[in-house]
PDB file of N, H, CA, C and O in Angstrom:
ATOM      1  N   MET A   1       0.821  -1.188   0.000  1.00  0.00           N
ATOM      2  CA  MET A   1       0.000   0.000   0.000  1.00  0.00           C
ATOM      3  C   MET A   1       0.864   1.250   0.000  1.00  0.00           C
ATOM      4  O   MET A   1       0.479   2.281  -0.552  1.00  0.00           O
ATOM      5  N   VAL A   2       2.011   1.156   0.610  1.00  0.00           N
ATOM      6  H   VAL A   2       2.323   0.319   1.059  1.00  0.00           H
ATOM      7  CA  VAL A   2       2.908   2.313   0.645  1.00  0.00           C
ATOM      8  C   VAL A   2       3.378   2.662  -0.761  1.00  0.00           C
ATOM      9  O   VAL A   2       3.689   3.820  -1.041  1.00  0.00           O
ATOM     10  N   GLN A   3       3.431   1.675  -1.644  1.00  0.00           N
ATOM     11  H   GLN A   3       3.178   0.734  -1.417  1.00  0.00           H
ATOM     12  CA  GLN A   3       3.876   1.908  -3.020  1.00  0.00           C
ATOM     13  C   GLN A   3       2.748   2.407  -3.919  1.00  0.00           C
ATOM     14  O   GLN A   3       2.947   2.561  -5.124  1.00  0.00           O
ATOM     15  N   ALA A   4       1.586   2.656  -3.361  1.00  0.00           N
ATOM     16  H   ALA A   4       1.425   2.531  -2.382  1.00  0.00           H
ATOM     17  CA  ALA A   4       0.421   3.186  -4.084  1.00  0.00           C
ATOM     18  C   ALA A   4      -0.005   2.287  -5.236  1.00  0.00           C
ATOM     19  O   ALA A   4      -0.356   2.766  -6.315  1.00  0.00           O
ATOM     20  N   ARG A   5       0.028   0.991  -5.000  1.00  0.00           N
ATOM     21  H   ARG A   5       0.313   0.602  -4.124  1.00  0.00           H
ATOM     22  CA  ARG A   5      -0.401   0.042  -6.023  1.00  0.00           C
ATOM     23  C   ARG A   5      -1.905  -0.186  -5.882  1.00  0.00           C
ATOM     24  O   ARG A   5      -2.458  -0.130  -4.784  1.00  0.00           O
ATOM     25  N   THR A   6      -2.544  -0.440  -7.000  1.00  0.00           N
ATOM     26  H   THR A   6      -2.095  -0.485  -7.893  1.00  0.00           H
ATOM     27  CA  THR A   6      -3.980  -0.694  -6.983  1.00  0.00           C
ATOM     28  C   THR A   6      -4.241  -2.127  -6.532  1.00  0.00           C
ATOM     29  O   THR A   6      -3.343  -2.968  -6.525  1.00  0.00           O
ATOM     30  N   ASN A   7      -5.488  -2.382  -6.157  1.00  0.00           N
ATOM     31  H   ASN A   7      -6.218  -1.699  -6.162  1.00  0.00           H
ATOM     32  CA  ASN A   7      -5.874  -3.747  -5.795  1.00  0.00           C
ATOM     33  C   ASN A   7      -5.604  -4.694  -6.954  1.00  0.00           C
ATOM     34  O   ASN A   7      -5.155  -5.822  -6.747  1.00  0.00           O
ATOM     35  N   ARG A   8      -5.870  -4.248  -8.145  1.00  0.00           N
ATOM     36  H   ARG A   8      -6.234  -3.332  -8.313  1.00  0.00           H
ATOM     37  CA  ARG A   8      -5.653  -5.077  -9.337  1.00  0.00           C
ATOM     38  C   ARG A   8      -4.177  -5.437  -9.493  1.00  0.00           C
ATOM     39  O   ARG A   8      -3.844  -6.582  -9.797  1.00  0.00           O
ATOM     40  N   GLN A   9      -3.301  -4.470  -9.288  1.00  0.00           N
ATOM     41  H   GLN A   9      -3.571  -3.539  -9.041  1.00  0.00           H
ATOM     42  CA  GLN A   9      -1.860  -4.721  -9.410  1.00  0.00           C
ATOM     43  C   GLN A   9      -1.381  -5.691  -8.332  1.00  0.00           C
ATOM     44  O   GLN A   9      -0.601  -6.602  -8.609  1.00  0.00           O
ATOM     45  N   ILE A  10      -1.848  -5.491  -7.119  1.00  0.00           N
ATOM     46  H   ILE A  10      -2.482  -4.751  -6.894  1.00  0.00           H
ATOM     47  CA  ILE A  10      -1.467  -6.381  -6.020  1.00  0.00           C
ATOM     48  C   ILE A  10      -1.956  -7.798  -6.304  1.00  0.00           C
ATOM     49  O   ILE A  10      -1.214  -8.764  -6.129  1.00  0.00           O
ATOM     50  N   ALA A  11      -3.198  -7.917  -6.741  1.00  0.00           N
ATOM     51  H   ALA A  11      -3.802  -7.132  -6.883  1.00  0.00           H
ATOM     52  CA  ALA A  11      -3.772  -9.231  -7.045  1.00  0.00           C
ATOM     53  C   ALA A  11      -2.972  -9.948  -8.129  1.00  0.00           C
ATOM     54  O   ALA A  11      -2.703 -11.145  -8.018  1.00  0.00           O
ATOM     55  N   ALA A  12      -2.598  -9.226  -9.161  1.00  0.00           N
ATOM     56  H   ALA A  12      -2.816  -8.255  -9.250  1.00  0.00           H
ATOM     57  CA  ALA A  12      -1.828  -9.836 -10.251  1.00  0.00           C
ATOM     58  C   ALA A  12      -0.471 -10.321  -9.754  1.00  0.00           C
ATOM     59  O   ALA A  12      -0.024 -11.406 -10.126  1.00  0.00           O
ATOM     60  N   ASP A  13       0.177  -9.534  -8.927  1.00  0.00           N
ATOM     61  H   ASP A  13      -0.186  -8.653  -8.624  1.00  0.00           H
ATOM     62  CA  ASP A  13       1.492  -9.916  -8.394  1.00  0.00           C
ATOM     63  C   ASP A  13       1.414 -11.158  -7.506  1.00  0.00           C
ATOM     64  O   ASP A  13       2.328 -11.983  -7.503  1.00  0.00           O
ATOM     65  N   LEU A  14       0.326 -11.285  -6.758  1.00  0.00           N
ATOM     66  H   LEU A  14      -0.416 -10.615  -6.760  1.00  0.00           H
ATOM     67  CA  LEU A  14       0.189 -12.384  -5.797  1.00  0.00           C
ATOM     68  C   LEU A  14      -0.613 -13.566  -6.337  1.00  0.00           C
ATOM     69  O   LEU A  14      -0.768 -14.577  -5.653  1.00  0.00           O
ATOM     70  N   PHE A  15      -1.123 -13.439  -7.563  1.00  0.00           N
ATOM     71  H   PHE A  15      -0.998 -12.617  -8.118  1.00  0.00           H
ATOM     72  CA  PHE A  15      -1.925 -14.495  -8.194  1.00  0.00           C
ATOM     73  C   PHE A  15      -3.159 -14.833  -7.363  1.00  0.00           C
ATOM     74  O   PHE A  15      -3.498 -16.001  -7.173  1.00  0.00           O
ATOM     75  N   ILE A  16      -3.823 -13.782  -6.870  1.00  0.00           N
ATOM     76  H   ILE A  16      -3.547 -12.834  -7.024  1.00  0.00           H
ATOM     77  CA  ILE A  16      -5.072 -13.934  -6.137  1.00  0.00           C
ATOM     78  C   ILE A  16      -6.103 -13.002  -6.763  1.00  0.00           C
ATOM     79  O   ILE A  16      -5.765 -12.179  -7.614  1.00  0.00           O
ATOM     80  N   SER A  17      -7.355 -13.130  -6.343  1.00  0.00           N
ATOM     81  H   SER A  17      -7.629 -13.799  -5.651  1.00  0.00           H
ATOM     82  CA  SER A  17      -8.387 -12.281  -6.928  1.00  0.00           C
ATOM     83  C   SER A  17      -8.338 -10.871  -6.340  1.00  0.00           C
ATOM     84  O   SER A  17      -7.844 -10.642  -5.236  1.00  0.00           O
ATOM     85  N   GLU A  18      -8.866  -9.952  -7.116  1.00  0.00           N
ATOM     86  H   GLU A  18      -9.267 -10.137  -8.013  1.00  0.00           H
ATOM     87  CA  GLU A  18      -8.938  -8.564  -6.668  1.00  0.00           C
ATOM     88  C   GLU A  18      -9.816  -8.455  -5.413  1.00  0.00           C
ATOM     89  O   GLU A  18      -9.544  -7.657  -4.516  1.00  0.00           O
ATOM     90  N   ARG A  19     -10.851  -9.260  -5.372  1.00  0.00           N
ATOM     91  H   ARG A  19     -11.072  -9.908  -6.100  1.00  0.00           H
ATOM     92  CA  ARG A  19     -11.765  -9.271  -4.223  1.00  0.00           C
ATOM     93  C   ARG A  19     -11.039  -9.715  -2.947  1.00  0.00           C
ATOM     94  O   ARG A  19     -11.303  -9.191  -1.865  1.00  0.00           O
ATOM     95  N   THR A  20     -10.132 -10.675  -3.078  1.00  0.00           N
ATOM     96  H   THR A  20      -9.917 -11.101  -3.957  1.00  0.00           H
ATOM     97  CA  THR A  20      -9.353 -11.135  -1.928  1.00  0.00           C
ATOM     98  C   THR A  20      -8.471 -10.008  -1.407  1.00  0.00           C
ATOM     99  O   THR A  20      -8.338  -9.827  -0.197  1.00  0.00           O
ATOM    100  N   VAL A  21      -7.876  -9.260  -2.311  1.00  0.00           N
ATOM    101  H   VAL A  21      -7.984  -9.407  -3.294  1.00  0.00           H
ATOM    102  CA  VAL A  21      -7.050  -8.116  -1.909  1.00  0.00           C
ATOM    103  C   VAL A  21      -7.914  -7.104  -1.168  1.00  0.00           C
ATOM    104  O   VAL A  21      -7.514  -6.599  -0.120  1.00  0.00           O
ATOM    105  N   GLU A  22      -9.087  -6.806  -1.699  1.00  0.00           N
ATOM    106  H   GLU A  22      -9.412  -7.217  -2.551  1.00  0.00           H
ATOM    107  CA  GLU A  22      -9.994  -5.853  -1.053  1.00  0.00           C
ATOM    108  C   GLU A  22     -10.326  -6.297   0.374  1.00  0.00           C
ATOM    109  O   GLU A  22     -10.341  -5.485   1.300  1.00  0.00           O
ATOM    110  N   THR A  23     -10.589  -7.580   0.536  1.00  0.00           N
ATOM    111  H   THR A  23     -10.577  -8.240  -0.216  1.00  0.00           H
ATOM    112  CA  THR A  23     -10.919  -8.116   1.857  1.00  0.00           C
ATOM    113  C   THR A  23      -9.755  -7.938   2.820  1.00  0.00           C
ATOM    114  O   THR A  23      -9.943  -7.483   3.948  1.00  0.00           O
ATOM    115  N   HIS A  24      -8.559  -8.294   2.383  1.00  0.00           N
ATOM    116  H   HIS A  24      -8.405  -8.664   1.466  1.00  0.00           H
ATOM    117  CA  HIS A  24      -7.391  -8.181   3.258  1.00  0.00           C
ATOM    118  C   HIS A  24      -7.091  -6.722   3.601  1.00  0.00           C
ATOM    119  O   HIS A  24      -6.751  -6.409   4.742  1.00  0.00           O
ATOM    120  N   VAL A  25      -7.213  -5.844   2.630  1.00  0.00           N
ATOM    121  H   VAL A  25      -7.489  -6.099   1.703  1.00  0.00           H
ATOM    122  CA  VAL A  25      -6.964  -4.419   2.884  1.00  0.00           C
ATOM    123  C   VAL A  25      -7.965  -3.898   3.910  1.00  0.00           C
ATOM    124  O   VAL A  25      -7.592  -3.185   4.842  1.00  0.00           O
ATOM    125  N   ARG A  26      -9.226  -4.252   3.737  1.00  0.00           N
ATOM    126  H   ARG A  26      -9.528  -4.831   2.980  1.00  0.00           H
ATOM    127  CA  ARG A  26     -10.266  -3.811   4.674  1.00  0.00           C
ATOM    128  C   ARG A  26      -9.968  -4.307   6.093  1.00  0.00           C
ATOM    129  O   ARG A  26     -10.129  -3.558   7.056  1.00  0.00           O
ATOM    130  N   LYS A  27      -9.537  -5.558   6.223  1.00  0.00           N
ATOM    131  H   LYS A  27      -9.407  -6.166   5.440  1.00  0.00           H
ATOM    132  CA  LYS A  27      -9.225  -6.117   7.544  1.00  0.00           C
ATOM    133  C   LYS A  27      -8.002  -5.438   8.160  1.00  0.00           C
ATOM    134  O   LYS A  27      -7.987  -5.163   9.360  1.00  0.00           O
ATOM    135  N   ILE A  28      -6.991  -5.170   7.361  1.00  0.00           N
ATOM    136  H   ILE A  28      -7.003  -5.393   6.386  1.00  0.00           H
ATOM    137  CA  ILE A  28      -5.795  -4.476   7.853  1.00  0.00           C
ATOM    138  C   ILE A  28      -6.161  -3.082   8.350  1.00  0.00           C
ATOM    139  O   ILE A  28      -5.758  -2.678   9.441  1.00  0.00           O
ATOM    140  N   LEU A  29      -6.931  -2.347   7.539  1.00  0.00           N
ATOM    141  H   LEU A  29      -7.258  -2.675   6.653  1.00  0.00           H
ATOM    142  CA  LEU A  29      -7.333  -0.995   7.929  1.00  0.00           C
ATOM    143  C   LEU A  29      -8.129  -1.024   9.231  1.00  0.00           C
ATOM    144  O   LEU A  29      -7.921  -0.193  10.115  1.00  0.00           O
ATOM    145  N   GLY A  30      -9.036  -1.982   9.338  1.00  0.00           N
ATOM    146  H   GLY A  30      -9.205  -2.657   8.620  1.00  0.00           H
ATOM    147  CA  GLY A  30      -9.853  -2.092  10.542  1.00  0.00           C
ATOM    148  C   GLY A  30      -9.030  -2.387  11.783  1.00  0.00           C
ATOM    149  O   GLY A  30      -9.236  -1.772  12.830  1.00  0.00           O
ATOM    150  N   LYS A  31      -8.099  -3.326  11.672  1.00  0.00           N
ATOM    151  H   LYS A  31      -7.932  -3.826  10.822  1.00  0.00           H
ATOM    152  CA  LYS A  31      -7.276  -3.694  12.827  1.00  0.00           C
ATOM    153  C   LYS A  31      -6.379  -2.552  13.276  1.00  0.00           C
ATOM    154  O   LYS A  31      -6.068  -2.431  14.461  1.00  0.00           O
ATOM    155  N   LEU A  32      -5.965  -1.718  12.339  1.00  0.00           N
ATOM    156  H   LEU A  32      -6.218  -1.816  11.376  1.00  0.00           H
ATOM    157  CA  LEU A  32      -5.086  -0.603  12.677  1.00  0.00           C
ATOM    158  C   LEU A  32      -5.852   0.684  12.966  1.00  0.00           C
ATOM    159  O   LEU A  32      -5.251   1.698  13.320  1.00  0.00           O
ATOM    160  N   GLY A  33      -7.170   0.645  12.817  1.00  0.00           N
ATOM    161  H   GLY A  33      -7.657  -0.180  12.530  1.00  0.00           H
ATOM    162  CA  GLY A  33      -7.989   1.810  13.121  1.00  0.00           C
ATOM    163  C   GLY A  33      -7.862   2.934  12.114  1.00  0.00           C
ATOM    164  O   GLY A  33      -7.996   4.107  12.462  1.00  0.00           O
ATOM    165  N   CYS A  34      -7.603   2.578  10.870  1.00  0.00           N
ATOM    166  H   CYS A  34      -7.494   1.625  10.587  1.00  0.00           H
ATOM    167  CA  CYS A  34      -7.465   3.584   9.813  1.00  0.00           C
ATOM    168  C   CYS A  34      -8.714   3.595   8.939  1.00  0.00           C
ATOM    169  O   CYS A  34      -9.294   2.545   8.660  1.00  0.00           O
ATOM    170  N   ALA A  35      -9.121   4.776   8.514  1.00  0.00           N
ATOM    171  H   ALA A  35      -8.650   5.628   8.740  1.00  0.00           H
ATOM    172  CA  ALA A  35     -10.312   4.909   7.683  1.00  0.00           C
ATOM    173  C   ALA A  35     -10.040   4.555   6.226  1.00  0.00           C
ATOM    174  O   ALA A  35     -10.939   4.103   5.517  1.00  0.00           O
ATOM    175  N   ASN A  36      -8.802   4.760   5.776  1.00  0.00           N
ATOM    176  H   ASN A  36      -8.072   5.127   6.352  1.00  0.00           H
ATOM    177  CA  ASN A  36      -8.472   4.502   4.375  1.00  0.00           C
ATOM    178  C   ASN A  36      -6.964   4.315   4.214  1.00  0.00           C
ATOM    179  O   ASN A  36      -6.203   4.453   5.171  1.00  0.00           O
ATOM    180  N   ARG A  37      -6.551   4.001   2.994  1.00  0.00           N
ATOM    181  H   ARG A  37      -7.170   3.889   2.216  1.00  0.00           H
ATOM    182  CA  ARG A  37      -5.130   3.757   2.722  1.00  0.00           C
ATOM    183  C   ARG A  37      -4.284   4.999   2.964  1.00  0.00           C
ATOM    184  O   ARG A  37      -3.150   4.899   3.431  1.00  0.00           O
ATOM    185  N   THR A  38      -4.826   6.158   2.651  1.00  0.00           N
ATOM    186  H   THR A  38      -5.748   6.240   2.272  1.00  0.00           H
ATOM    187  CA  THR A  38      -4.077   7.399   2.837  1.00  0.00           C
ATOM    188  C   THR A  38      -3.717   7.593   4.304  1.00  0.00           C
ATOM    189  O   THR A  38      -2.582   7.940   4.631  1.00  0.00           O
ATOM    190  N   GLU A  39      -4.678   7.369   5.176  1.00  0.00           N
ATOM    191  H   GLU A  39      -5.600   7.087   4.910  1.00  0.00           H
ATOM    192  CA  GLU A  39      -4.418   7.495   6.608  1.00  0.00           C
ATOM    193  C   GLU A  39      -3.393   6.457   7.064  1.00  0.00           C
ATOM    194  O   GLU A  39      -2.506   6.769   7.859  1.00  0.00           O
ATOM    195  N   LEU A  40      -3.508   5.240   6.570  1.00  0.00           N
ATOM    196  H   LEU A  40      -4.229   4.987   5.925  1.00  0.00           H
ATOM    197  CA  LEU A  40      -2.560   4.191   6.931  1.00  0.00           C
ATOM    198  C   LEU A  40      -1.139   4.571   6.530  1.00  0.00           C
ATOM    199  O   LEU A  40      -0.209   4.434   7.325  1.00  0.00           O
ATOM    200  N   VAL A  41      -0.970   5.044   5.307  1.00  0.00           N
ATOM    201  H   VAL A  41      -1.725   5.155   4.661  1.00  0.00           H
ATOM    202  CA  VAL A  41       0.358   5.423   4.818  1.00  0.00           C
ATOM    203  C   VAL A  41       0.902   6.609   5.605  1.00  0.00           C
ATOM    204  O   VAL A  41       2.090   6.649   5.925  1.00  0.00           O
ATOM    205  N   ALA A  42       0.044   7.574   5.918  1.00  0.00           N
ATOM    206  H   ALA A  42      -0.921   7.542   5.658  1.00  0.00           H
ATOM    207  CA  ALA A  42       0.487   8.739   6.692  1.00  0.00           C
ATOM    208  C   ALA A  42       0.966   8.311   8.078  1.00  0.00           C
ATOM    209  O   ALA A  42       1.995   8.787   8.557  1.00  0.00           O
ATOM    210  N   ARG A  43       0.222   7.417   8.716  1.00  0.00           N
ATOM    211  H   ARG A  43      -0.614   7.031   8.327  1.00  0.00           H
ATOM    212  CA  ARG A  43       0.622   6.928  10.036  1.00  0.00           C
ATOM    213  C   ARG A  43       1.901   6.110   9.947  1.00  0.00           C
ATOM    214  O   ARG A  43       2.769   6.214  10.814  1.00  0.00           O
ATOM    215  N   TRP A  44       2.019   5.301   8.910  1.00  0.00           N
ATOM    216  H   TRP A  44       1.314   5.216   8.206  1.00  0.00           H
ATOM    217  CA  TRP A  44       3.233   4.498   8.726  1.00  0.00           C
ATOM    218  C   TRP A  44       4.441   5.413   8.524  1.00  0.00           C
ATOM    219  O   TRP A  44       5.503   5.190   9.105  1.00  0.00           O
ATOM    220  N   ALA A  45       4.267   6.439   7.698  1.00  0.00           N
ATOM    221  H   ALA A  45       3.404   6.620   7.226  1.00  0.00           H
ATOM    222  CA  ALA A  45       5.368   7.372   7.427  1.00  0.00           C
ATOM    223  C   ALA A  45       5.788   8.114   8.696  1.00  0.00           C
ATOM    224  O   ALA A  45       6.957   8.461   8.862  1.00  0.00           O
ATOM    225  N   ALA A  46       4.829   8.354   9.585  1.00  0.00           N
ATOM    226  H   ALA A  46       3.879   8.073   9.450  1.00  0.00           H
ATOM    227  CA  ALA A  46       5.124   9.043  10.841  1.00  0.00           C
ATOM    228  C   ALA A  46       5.730   8.090  11.879  1.00  0.00           C
ATOM    229  O   ALA A  46       6.145   8.520  12.955  1.00  0.00           O
ATOM    230  N   GLY A  47       5.776   6.815  11.553  1.00  0.00           N
ATOM    231  H   GLY A  47       5.439   6.465  10.679  1.00  0.00           H
ATOM    232  CA  GLY A  47       6.381   5.837  12.444  1.00  0.00           C
ATOM    233  C   GLY A  47       5.444   5.211  13.447  1.00  0.00           C
ATOM    234  O   GLY A  47       5.895   4.490  14.337  1.00  0.00           O
ATOM    235  N   GLU A  48       4.147   5.464  13.332  1.00  0.00           N
ATOM    236  H   GLU A  48       3.780   6.050  12.610  1.00  0.00           H
ATOM    237  CA  GLU A  48       3.189   4.950  14.312  1.00  0.00           C
ATOM    238  C   GLU A  48       2.921   3.459  14.175  1.00  0.00           C
ATOM    239  O   GLU A  48       2.629   2.799  15.173  1.00  0.00           O
ATOM    240  N   GLU A  49       3.011   2.915  12.980  1.00  0.00           N
ATOM    241  H   GLU A  49       3.248   3.450  12.170  1.00  0.00           H
ATOM    242  CA  GLU A  49       2.618   1.522  12.761  1.00  0.00           C
ATOM    243  C   GLU A  49       3.788   0.621  12.410  1.00  0.00           C
ATOM    244  O   GLU A  49       3.582  -0.453  11.844  1.00  0.00           O
ATOM    245  N   ARG A  50       4.978   1.018  12.722  1.00  0.00           N
ATOM    246  H   ARG A  50       5.144   1.890  13.181  1.00  0.00           H
ATOM    247  CA  ARG A  50       6.132   0.167  12.413  1.00  0.00           C
ATOM    248  C   ARG A  50       6.385  -0.760  13.582  1.00  0.00           C
ATOM    249  O   ARG A  50       6.731  -0.323  14.679  1.00  0.00           O
ATOM    250  N   ARG A  51       6.208  -2.052  13.330  1.00  0.00           N
ATOM    251  H   ARG A  51       5.927  -2.408  12.438  1.00  0.00           H
ATOM    252  CA  ARG A  51       6.433  -3.055  14.376  1.00  0.00           C
ATOM    253  C   ARG A  51       7.247  -4.175  13.812  1.00  0.00           C
ATOM    254  O   ARG A  51       7.556  -5.132  14.521  1.00  0.00           O
TER     255      ARG A  51
END
């Protein structure tokens, strides 16, 4: 997500469906308390989500 790749690009790279990528992204955002990818990347860049 930090590389600003689309769900379609991620799915093609991983040989999974676009829908599967959407599901995983939604779960990641939810677990980290982010509303969208932009917020996630901003928090990551600020060092909040590096573990």
